[in-house]
Backbone atoms as SQL, in Angstrom:
CREATE TABLE atoms (id INTEGER PRIMARY KEY, chain TEXT, resi INTEGER, resn TEXT, atom TEXT, x REAL, y REAL, z REAL);
INSERT INTO atoms VALUES
  (1, 'A', 1, 'MET', 'N', 7.387, -1.378, 7.775),
  (2, 'A', 1, 'MET', 'CA', 7.760, -1.031, 6.201),
  (3, 'A', 1, 'MET', 'C', 6.414, -0.665, 5.536),
  (4, 'A', 2, 'THR', 'N', 6.453, 0.609, 4.847),
  (5, 'A', 2, 'THR', 'CA', 5.409, 0.799, 4.087),
  (6, 'A', 2, 'THR', 'C', 5.868, 1.101, 2.499),
  (7, 'A', 3, 'LEU', 'N', 5.281, 1.335, 1.683),
  (8, 'A', 3, 'LEU', 'CA', 5.527, 1.390, 0.367),
  (9, 'A', 3, 'LEU', 'C', 4.848, 2.806, 0.079),
  (10, 'A', 4, 'ILE', 'N', 5.763, 3.707, -0.550),
  (11, 'A', 4, 'ILE', 'CA', 5.247, 5.024, -1.127),
  (12, 'A', 4, 'ILE', 'C', 5.604, 4.939, -2.456),
  (13, 'A', 5, 'PHE', 'N', 5.150, 5.771, -3.306),
  (14, 'A', 5, 'PHE', 'CA', 5.492, 6.131, -4.441),
  (15, 'A', 5, 'PHE', 'C', 5.157, 7.668, -4.685),
  (16, 'A', 6, 'SER', 'N', 6.302, 8.532, -5.043),
  (17, 'A', 6, 'SER', 'CA', 6.257, 9.915, -5.177),
  (18, 'A', 6, 'SER', 'C', 5.454, 10.183, -6.841),
  (19, 'A', 7, 'GLU', 'N', 5.185, 11.196, -7.415),
  (20, 'A', 7, 'GLU', 'CA', 4.601, 11.338, -8.560),
  (21, 'A', 7, 'GLU', 'C', 5.357, 12.078, -9.266),
  (22, 'A', 8, 'PRO', 'N', 6.378, 12.301, -10.235),
  (23, 'A', 8, 'PRO', 'CA', 6.734, 10.895, -11.147),
  (24, 'A', 8, 'PRO', 'C', 7.876, 10.143, -10.022),
  (25, 'A', 9, 'ASP', 'N', 7.857, 8.833, -10.167),
  (26, 'A', 9, 'ASP', 'CA', 8.624, 8.192, -8.951),
  (27, 'A', 9, 'ASP', 'C', 9.976, 7.424, -10.088),
  (28, 'A', 10, 'PRO', 'N', 11.081, 8.195, -9.951),
  (29, 'A', 10, 'PRO', 'CA', 12.112, 7.574, -10.597),
  (30, 'A', 10, 'PRO', 'C', 12.327, 5.926, -10.439),
  (31, 'A', 11, 'SER', 'N', 12.060, 5.789, -9.419),
  (32, 'A', 11, 'SER', 'CA', 12.630, 4.480, -8.564),
  (33, 'A', 11, 'SER', 'C', 11.580, 3.418, -8.808),
  (34, 'A', 12, 'ARG', 'N', 10.404, 3.784, -9.506),
  (35, 'A', 12, 'ARG', 'CA', 9.420, 2.807, -9.706),
  (36, 'A', 12, 'ARG', 'C', 9.669, 1.507, -10.316),
  (37, 'A', 13, 'PRO', 'N', 10.479, 1.381, -11.218),
  (38, 'A', 13, 'PRO', 'CA', 10.775, 0.265, -11.686),
  (39, 'A', 13, 'PRO', 'C', 11.519, -0.800, -10.356),
  (40, 'A', 14, 'GLU', 'N', 12.483, -0.468, -9.955),
  (41, 'A', 14, 'GLU', 'CA', 13.194, -0.660, -9.021),
  (42, 'A', 14, 'GLU', 'C', 12.300, -1.532, -7.853),
  (43, 'A', 15, 'LYS', 'N', 11.059, -0.728, -7.104),
  (44, 'A', 15, 'LYS', 'CA', 10.143, -1.152, -6.344),
  (45, 'A', 15, 'LYS', 'C', 9.193, -2.111, -6.670),
  (46, 'A', 16, 'GLU', 'N', 8.902, -2.001, -8.022),
  (47, 'A', 16, 'GLU', 'CA', 7.887, -3.006, -8.743),
  (48, 'A', 16, 'GLU', 'C', 8.858, -4.159, -8.674),
  (49, 'A', 17, 'ALA', 'N', 9.996, -4.410, -9.101),
  (50, 'A', 17, 'ALA', 'CA', 10.711, -5.480, -9.227),
  (51, 'A', 17, 'ALA', 'C', 10.809, -6.125, -7.769),
  (52, 'A', 18, 'PHE', 'N', 10.991, -5.343, -6.620),
  (53, 'A', 18, 'PHE', 'CA', 10.900, -5.772, -5.429),
  (54, 'A', 18, 'PHE', 'C', 9.663, -6.497, -4.913),
  (55, 'A', 19, 'LEU', 'N', 8.622, -5.566, -5.437),
  (56, 'A', 19, 'LEU', 'CA', 7.442, -6.295, -5.192),
  (57, 'A', 19, 'LEU', 'C', 7.253, -7.786, -5.567),
  (58, 'A', 20, 'ARG', 'N', 7.500, -7.682, -6.901),
  (59, 'A', 20, 'ARG', 'CA', 7.421, -8.878, -7.621),
  (60, 'A', 20, 'ARG', 'C', 8.079, -10.316, -7.030),
  (61, 'A', 21, 'ALA', 'N', 9.285, -9.797, -6.234),
  (62, 'A', 21, 'ALA', 'CA', 9.849, -10.755, -5.741),
  (63, 'A', 21, 'ALA', 'C', 9.356, -11.255, -4.250),
  (64, 'A', 22, 'LEU', 'N', 8.278, -10.507, -3.663),
  (65, 'A', 22, 'LEU', 'CA', 7.769, -10.831, -2.393),
  (66, 'A', 22, 'LEU', 'C', 6.858, -12.003, -2.618),
  (67, 'A', 23, 'SER', 'N', 6.813, -12.894, -1.451),
  (68, 'A', 23, 'SER', 'CA', 5.786, -14.041, -1.684),
  (69, 'A', 23, 'SER', 'C', 4.138, -13.138, -1.203),
  (70, 'A', 24, 'GLU', 'N', 3.321, -13.959, -1.597),
  (71, 'A', 24, 'GLU', 'CA', 1.808, -13.583, -1.419),
  (72, 'A', 24, 'GLU', 'C', 1.621, -13.232, 0.018),
  (73, 'A', 25, 'ALA', 'N', 2.263, -13.931, 1.068),
  (74, 'A', 25, 'ALA', 'CA', 2.208, -13.405, 2.478),
  (75, 'A', 25, 'ALA', 'C', 2.742, -12.204, 2.845),
  (76, 'A', 26, 'GLU', 'N', 4.101, -11.924, 2.262),
  (77, 'A', 26, 'GLU', 'CA', 4.912, -10.694, 2.411),
  (78, 'A', 26, 'GLU', 'C', 4.210, -9.528, 1.724),
  (79, 'A', 27, 'LEU', 'N', 3.662, -9.956, 0.376),
  (80, 'A', 27, 'LEU', 'CA', 3.016, -8.602, -0.150),
  (81, 'A', 27, 'LEU', 'C', 1.452, -8.385, 0.486),
  (82, 'A', 28, 'LEU', 'N', 0.827, -9.127, 0.922),
  (83, 'A', 28, 'LEU', 'CA', -0.066, -8.753, 1.879),
  (84, 'A', 28, 'LEU', 'C', 0.205, -8.298, 3.220),
  (85, 'A', 29, 'ALA', 'N', 1.028, -8.337, 3.974),
  (86, 'A', 29, 'ALA', 'CA', 1.750, -8.039, 5.241),
  (87, 'A', 29, 'ALA', 'C', 2.166, -6.404, 4.826),
  (88, 'A', 30, 'LEU', 'N', 2.947, -6.163, 3.502),
  (89, 'A', 30, 'LEU', 'CA', 3.488, -4.673, 3.211),
  (90, 'A', 30, 'LEU', 'C', 2.145, -4.050, 2.943),
  (91, 'A', 31, 'TYR', 'N', 0.752, -4.626, 2.485),
  (92, 'A', 31, 'TYR', 'CA', -0.103, -3.912, 2.001),
  (93, 'A', 31, 'TYR', 'C', -0.796, -3.345, 3.058),
  (94, 'A', 32, 'ASN', 'N', -0.704, -4.464, 4.075),
  (95, 'A', 32, 'ASN', 'CA', -1.518, -3.961, 5.453),
  (96, 'A', 32, 'ASN', 'C', -0.768, -2.881, 6.285),
  (97, 'A', 33, 'GLU', 'N', 0.503, -2.885, 6.149),
  (98, 'A', 33, 'GLU', 'CA', 1.328, -1.808, 6.858),
  (99, 'A', 33, 'GLU', 'C', 1.030, -0.642, 5.976),
  (100, 'A', 34, 'THR', 'N', 1.099, -0.535, 4.997),
  (101, 'A', 34, 'THR', 'CA', 0.833, 0.573, 3.956),
  (102, 'A', 34, 'THR', 'C', -0.801, 1.293, 4.258),
  (103, 'A', 35, 'ARG', 'N', -1.443, 0.172, 4.228),
  (104, 'A', 35, 'ARG', 'CA', -2.879, 0.972, 4.686),
  (105, 'A', 35, 'ARG', 'C', -3.020, 1.504, 6.154),
  (106, 'A', 36, 'LYS', 'N', -2.516, 0.604, 7.079),
  (107, 'A', 36, 'LYS', 'CA', -2.480, 1.573, 8.216),
  (108, 'A', 36, 'LYS', 'C', -1.967, 2.776, 8.255),
  (109, 'A', 37, 'ALA', 'N', -0.648, 3.157, 7.576),
  (110, 'A', 37, 'ALA', 'CA', -0.164, 4.388, 7.355),
  (111, 'A', 37, 'ALA', 'C', -0.935, 5.269, 6.689),
  (112, 'A', 38, 'ALA', 'N', -1.702, 4.759, 5.579),
  (113, 'A', 38, 'ALA', 'CA', -2.504, 5.660, 5.102),
  (114, 'A', 38, 'ALA', 'C', -3.803, 6.251, 5.669),
  (115, 'A', 39, 'SER', 'N', -4.402, 4.942, 6.564),
  (116, 'A', 39, 'SER', 'CA', -5.409, 5.609, 7.450),
  (117, 'A', 39, 'SER', 'C', -5.073, 6.600, 8.571),
  (118, 'A', 40, 'ALA', 'N', -3.737, 6.331, 9.112),
  (119, 'A', 40, 'ALA', 'CA', -3.375, 7.229, 9.778),
  (120, 'A', 40, 'ALA', 'C', -3.155, 8.739, 9.410),
  (121, 'A', 41, 'ALA', 'N', -2.603, 8.840, 8.251),
  (122, 'A', 41, 'ALA', 'CA', -2.373, 9.948, 7.450),
  (123, 'A', 41, 'ALA', 'C', -3.775, 10.656, 7.106),
  (124, 'A', 42, 'ARG', 'N', -4.684, 9.897, 6.667),
  (125, 'A', 42, 'ARG', 'CA', -5.891, 10.465, 6.420),
  (126, 'A', 42, 'ARG', 'C', -7.044, 11.023, 7.587),
  (127, 'A', 43, 'GLU', 'N', -6.821, 10.245, 8.701),
  (128, 'A', 43, 'GLU', 'CA', -7.207, 10.564, 10.090),
  (129, 'A', 43, 'GLU', 'C', -6.581, 11.919, 10.518),
  (130, 'A', 44, 'ALA', 'N', -5.263, 12.143, 10.081),
  (131, 'A', 44, 'ALA', 'CA', -4.513, 13.355, 10.694),
  (132, 'A', 44, 'ALA', 'C', -4.563, 14.703, 9.416),
  (133, 'A', 45, 'HIS', 'N', -5.421, 14.091, 8.467),
  (134, 'A', 45, 'HIS', 'CA', -5.708, 15.017, 7.518),
  (135, 'A', 45, 'HIS', 'C', -4.436, 15.408, 6.569),
  (136, 'A', 46, 'ASP', 'N', -3.386, 14.613, 6.713),
  (137, 'A', 46, 'ASP', 'CA', -2.249, 14.960, 5.920),
  (138, 'A', 46, 'ASP', 'C', -2.249, 14.087, 4.229),
  (139, 'A', 47, 'MET', 'N', -2.653, 15.021, 3.489),
  (140, 'A', 47, 'MET', 'CA', -2.755, 14.664, 2.158),
  (141, 'A', 47, 'MET', 'C', -1.401, 14.323, 1.531),
  (142, 'A', 48, 'GLU', 'N', -0.380, 15.309, 1.838),
  (143, 'A', 48, 'GLU', 'CA', 0.904, 15.069, 1.648),
  (144, 'A', 48, 'GLU', 'C', 1.586, 13.565, 1.568),
  (145, 'A', 49, 'ALA', 'N', 1.241, 13.168, 2.710),
  (146, 'A', 49, 'ALA', 'CA', 1.572, 11.749, 3.234),
  (147, 'A', 49, 'ALA', 'C', 0.666, 10.705, 2.423),
  (148, 'A', 50, 'LEU', 'N', -0.781, 11.170, 2.439),
  (149, 'A', 50, 'LEU', 'CA', -1.777, 9.911, 2.105),
  (150, 'A', 50, 'LEU', 'C', -1.439, 9.621, 0.802),
  (151, 'A', 51, 'TYR', 'N', -1.498, 10.663, -0.280),
  (152, 'A', 51, 'TYR', 'CA', -1.202, 10.192, -1.657),
  (153, 'A', 51, 'TYR', 'C', -0.314, 9.183, -2.286),
  (154, 'A', 52, 'PRO', 'N', 1.032, 9.342, -1.585),
  (155, 'A', 52, 'PRO', 'CA', 2.402, 8.497, -2.201),
  (156, 'A', 52, 'PRO', 'C', 1.829, 7.344, -1.265),
  (157, 'A', 53, 'LEU', 'N', 1.164, 7.114, -0.546),
  (158, 'A', 53, 'LEU', 'CA', 0.884, 5.729, 0.420),
  (159, 'A', 53, 'LEU', 'C', -0.134, 5.333, -0.371),
  (160, 'A', 54, 'ALA', 'N', -1.339, 5.904, -0.950),
  (161, 'A', 54, 'ALA', 'CA', -2.416, 5.378, -1.648),
  (162, 'A', 54, 'ALA', 'C', -1.682, 4.911, -3.104),
  (163, 'A', 55, 'ARG', 'N', -0.763, 5.665, -3.435),
  (164, 'A', 55, 'ARG', 'CA', -0.175, 4.860, -4.930),
  (165, 'A', 55, 'ARG', 'C', 0.620, 3.458, -4.567),
  (166, 'A', 56, 'GLY', 'N', 1.027, 3.602, -3.606),
  (167, 'A', 56, 'GLY', 'CA', 1.646, 2.652, -3.163),
  (168, 'A', 56, 'GLY', 'C', 0.614, 1.275, -2.692),
  (169, 'A', 57, 'MET', 'N', -0.208, 1.628, -2.205),
  (170, 'A', 57, 'MET', 'CA', -1.410, 0.462, -2.228),
  (171, 'A', 57, 'MET', 'C', -1.993, -0.011, -3.150),
  (172, 'A', 58, 'LYS', 'N', -2.317, 0.967, -4.227),
  (173, 'A', 58, 'LYS', 'CA', -2.912, 0.332, -5.762),
  (174, 'A', 58, 'LYS', 'C', -1.855, -0.527, -6.519),
  (175, 'A', 59, 'THR', 'N', -0.548, -0.193, -6.223),
  (176, 'A', 59, 'THR', 'CA', 0.419, -0.846, -6.924),
  (177, 'A', 59, 'THR', 'C', 0.657, -2.145, -6.565),
  (178, 'A', 60, 'ILE', 'N', 0.750, -2.234, -5.074),
  (179, 'A', 60, 'ILE', 'CA', 0.169, -3.841, -4.632),
  (180, 'A', 60, 'ILE', 'C', -0.644, -4.435, -4.881),
  (181, 'A', 61, 'GLN', 'N', -1.778, -3.753, -5.037),
  (182, 'A', 61, 'GLN', 'CA', -2.884, -4.522, -5.573),
  (183, 'A', 61, 'GLN', 'C', -2.858, -4.801, -6.678),
  (184, 'A', 62, 'ARG', 'N', -2.287, -3.972, -7.671),
  (185, 'A', 62, 'ARG', 'CA', -2.117, -4.064, -9.502),
  (186, 'A', 62, 'ARG', 'C', -1.357, -5.659, -9.455),
  (187, 'A', 63, 'ILE', 'N', -0.246, -5.486, -8.656),
  (188, 'A', 63, 'ILE', 'CA', 0.927, -6.651, -8.491),
  (189, 'A', 63, 'ILE', 'C', 0.363, -8.233, -8.284),
  (190, 'A', 64, 'ALA', 'N', -0.244, -7.818, -7.048),
  (191, 'A', 64, 'ALA', 'CA', -1.089, -8.987, -6.629),
  (192, 'A', 64, 'ALA', 'C', -2.079, -9.744, -7.679),
  (193, 'A', 65, 'GLY', 'N', -2.945, -8.642, -8.400),
  (194, 'A', 65, 'GLY', 'CA', -3.528, -8.828, -9.496),
  (195, 'A', 65, 'GLY', 'C', -2.972, -9.651, -10.348),
  (196, 'A', 66, 'GLU', 'N', -2.030, -9.294, -10.957),
  (197, 'A', 66, 'GLU', 'CA', -1.093, -10.077, -12.245),
  (198, 'A', 66, 'GLU', 'C', -0.687, -11.360, -11.486),
  (199, 'A', 67, 'ARG', 'N', -0.644, -12.069, -10.257),
  (200, 'A', 67, 'ARG', 'CA', -0.567, -13.041, -9.728),
  (201, 'A', 67, 'ARG', 'C', -1.489, -13.859, -9.649),
  (202, 'A', 68, 'GLY', 'N', -2.721, -13.033, -9.874),
  (203, 'A', 68, 'GLY', 'CA', -4.229, -13.979, -9.660),
  (204, 'A', 68, 'GLY', 'C', -4.688, -13.959, -8.390),
  (205, 'A', 69, 'PHE', 'N', -4.158, -13.189, -7.281),
  (206, 'A', 69, 'PHE', 'CA', -4.981, -13.083, -6.464),
  (207, 'A', 69, 'PHE', 'C', -5.590, -11.413, -6.126),
  (208, 'A', 70, 'VAL', 'N', -6.579, -11.346, -5.482),
  (209, 'A', 70, 'VAL', 'CA', -7.129, -9.813, -5.043),
  (210, 'A', 70, 'VAL', 'C', -6.877, -9.359, -3.855),
  (211, 'A', 71, 'ILE', 'N', -6.364, -8.289, -3.364),
  (212, 'A', 71, 'ILE', 'CA', -6.241, -7.480, -2.119),
  (213, 'A', 71, 'ILE', 'C', -7.334, -6.414, -2.210),
  (214, 'A', 72, 'LYS', 'N', -8.448, -6.830, -1.552),
  (215, 'A', 72, 'LYS', 'CA', -9.476, -5.901, -1.624),
  (216, 'A', 72, 'LYS', 'C', -9.370, -4.824, -0.507),
  (217, 'A', 73, 'ALA', 'N', -9.707, -3.345, -0.824),
  (218, 'A', 73, 'ALA', 'CA', -9.620, -2.468, -0.170),
  (219, 'A', 73, 'ALA', 'C', -10.819, -2.464, 0.947),
  (220, 'A', 74, 'LYS', 'N', -10.335, -2.415, 2.035),
  (221, 'A', 74, 'LYS', 'CA', -11.317, -2.361, 3.315),
  (222, 'A', 74, 'LYS', 'C', -11.212, -1.465, 4.632),
  (223, 'A', 75, 'ARG', 'N', -12.090, -0.919, 4.682),
  (224, 'A', 75, 'ARG', 'CA', -11.883, 0.174, 5.865),
  (225, 'A', 75, 'ARG', 'C', -11.519, -0.700, 7.098),
  (226, 'A', 76, 'LEU', 'N', -10.403, -0.071, 7.953),
  (227, 'A', 76, 'LEU', 'CA', -9.786, -0.336, 9.015),
  (228, 'A', 76, 'LEU', 'C', -10.721, 0.009, 10.237),
  (229, 'A', 77, 'LEU', 'N', -11.071, -0.817, 11.282),
  (230, 'A', 77, 'LEU', 'CA', -11.651, -0.374, 12.153),
  (231, 'A', 77, 'LEU', 'C', -10.813, 0.304, 13.314),
  (232, 'A', 78, 'LYS', 'N', -11.242, 1.409, 14.033),
  (233, 'A', 78, 'LYS', 'CA', -10.217, 1.796, 15.087),
  (234, 'A', 78, 'LYS', 'C', -11.036, 1.138, 16.223),
  (235, 'A', 79, 'VAL', 'N', -9.690, 0.857, 17.079),
  (236, 'A', 79, 'VAL', 'CA', -10.362, 0.013, 18.823),
  (237, 'A', 79, 'VAL', 'C', -11.479, 0.858, 19.320),
  (238, 'A', 80, 'SER', 'N', -11.728, 2.005, 19.271),
  (239, 'A', 80, 'SER', 'CA', -12.739, 2.676, 19.618),
  (240, 'A', 80, 'SER', 'C', -14.127, 2.148, 19.014),
  (241, 'A', 81, 'ASP', 'N', -13.989, 1.525, 17.722),
  (242, 'A', 81, 'ASP', 'CA', -15.110, 1.135, 16.910),
  (243, 'A', 81, 'ASP', 'C', -15.479, -0.113, 16.972),
  (244, 'A', 82, 'ALA', 'N', -14.731, -0.778, 17.742),
  (245, 'A', 82, 'ALA', 'CA', -14.850, -2.430, 17.634),
  (246, 'A', 82, 'ALA', 'C', -15.583, -2.839, 18.668);
């Protein structure tokens, strides 16, 4: 599952309430899945898909910060880069 936010997103309050109900591990897993999807969209030069995913990642990071933990943005390595 990935998290996307359109601009403007009328369902933002419901999505944020859902995020606040997740455990730290679940929130981190959702961030990682959304990050993978955003990386794939960026590599494919699909900006229409990338921007809503980036907004989702930022929202997850903000909500994690409200709880007192930080999810740092990091570059994902491709298998060929490792």
